[in-house]
C-alpha positions in Angstrom: -14.1 18.9 3.3 -15.3 16.0 1.1 -16.3 12.7 2.7 -14.1 9.7 1.8 -15.3 6.1 1.9 -12.9 3.2 2.1 -12.7 -0.3 3.4 -10.2 -1.1 6.0 -8.3 -4.3 5.5 -6.2 -6.3 7.9 -3.0 -4.9 6.3 -4.2 -1.2 6.3 -1.6 1.2 7.4 -2.7 4.9 7.8 -0.4 7.5 6.3 1.8 9.6 8.4 -0.4 12.6 7.6 -3.5 10.7 8.9 -1.8 9.7 12.1 -0.7 13.3 12.7 -4.3 14.6 12.1 -5.7 11.9 14.4 -3.2 12.8 17.1 -4.1 16.5 16.9 -7.9 15.7 17.0 -7.5 13.5 20.0 -6.1 16.4 22.0 -9.1 18.6 21.4 -11.7 19.1 24.1 -15.3 18.4 23.1 -16.2 22.1 23.2 -13.3 22.9 20.8 -14.7 20.7 18.1 -16.6 22.6 15.4 -19.9 20.9 14.8 -21.6 23.7 12.9 -21.7 21.7 9.6 -23.4 18.7 11.3 -27.2 18.8 10.9 -29.5 18.2 13.9 -31.5 15.0 13.5 -34.9 14.2 15.1 -35.5 11.0 17.1 -37.5 9.7 14.2 -34.6 10.3 11.7 -32.1 8.6 14.1 -34.5 5.6 14.3 -34.7 5.5 10.5 -30.9 5.5 10.2 -30.6 2.8 12.9 -33.1 0.5 11.1 -31.3 1.2 7.8 -28.0 0.2 9.3 -29.5 -3.0 10.8 -30.9 -4.0 7.4 -27.7 -3.2 5.6 -25.8 -5.4 8.1 -28.2 -8.2 7.5 -27.7 -8.0 3.8 -24.0 -8.1 4.1 -24.1 -11.1 6.4 -26.2 -13.2 3.9 -23.4 -15.6 2.9 -23.6 -19.1 1.6 -21.4 -22.0 2.4 -19.3 -23.0 -0.7 -17.1 -26.0 -1.1 -14.0 -26.0 -3.3 -11.4 -28.6 -4.1 -7.8 -27.3 -4.0 -4.4 -28.9 -4.0 -3.0 -29.5 -0.5 -0.1 -27.0 -1.1 -2.6 -24.3 -2.0 -4.6 -24.9 1.2 -1.4 -24.9 3.2 -0.5 -21.5 1.6 -3.9 -20.0 2.4 -3.8 -21.2 5.9 -0.4 -19.6 6.4 -2.2 -16.3 6.5 -3.5 -17.4 9.9 -6.9 -16.7 11.5 -9.2 -15.0 9.0 -7.7 -16.6 5.9 -11.2 -17.5 4.6 -12.2 -13.9 4.9 -9.2 -12.9 2.8 -10.2 -15.5 0.2 -13.7 -14.1 0.1 -12.6 -10.5 -0.3 -10.2 -11.5 -3.1 -13.1 -13.3 -4.9 -15.3 -10.2 -4.4 -12.6 -8.0 -5.8 -12.1 -10.3 -8.8 -15.7 -9.7 -9.8 -14.6 -6.1 -10.5 -11.6 -7.2 -12.6 -12.6 -9.6 -15.3 -9.0 -9.4 -16.7 -7.9 -11.4 -13.6 -10.2 -14.2 -14.6 -9.0 -14.1 -18.2 -5.5 -14.8 -17.0 -6.6 -18.1 -15.5 -8.7 -19.4 -18.4 
């Protein structure tokens, strides 16, 4: 089976198929799980992966403070999303980098 990578967002809703698969997996005992396709890692390899993950996390956390002037109604609208609205704004801006056509609509 191929590995899939995706980013969970606050509004993520797993499909019915995913929920059924997770429910079935949760009923398996440890000894019933086929781990034959999972390689054995040495302590040194685990340590390398741990250090890589720590470094990756540090890179993702390097954020700068940024100030922006917006109309009061726009700020009120964003705040209506509740706790985490600035994270939503940040993800939207990150996504906009991948879609230059979005920016062209605003020029």
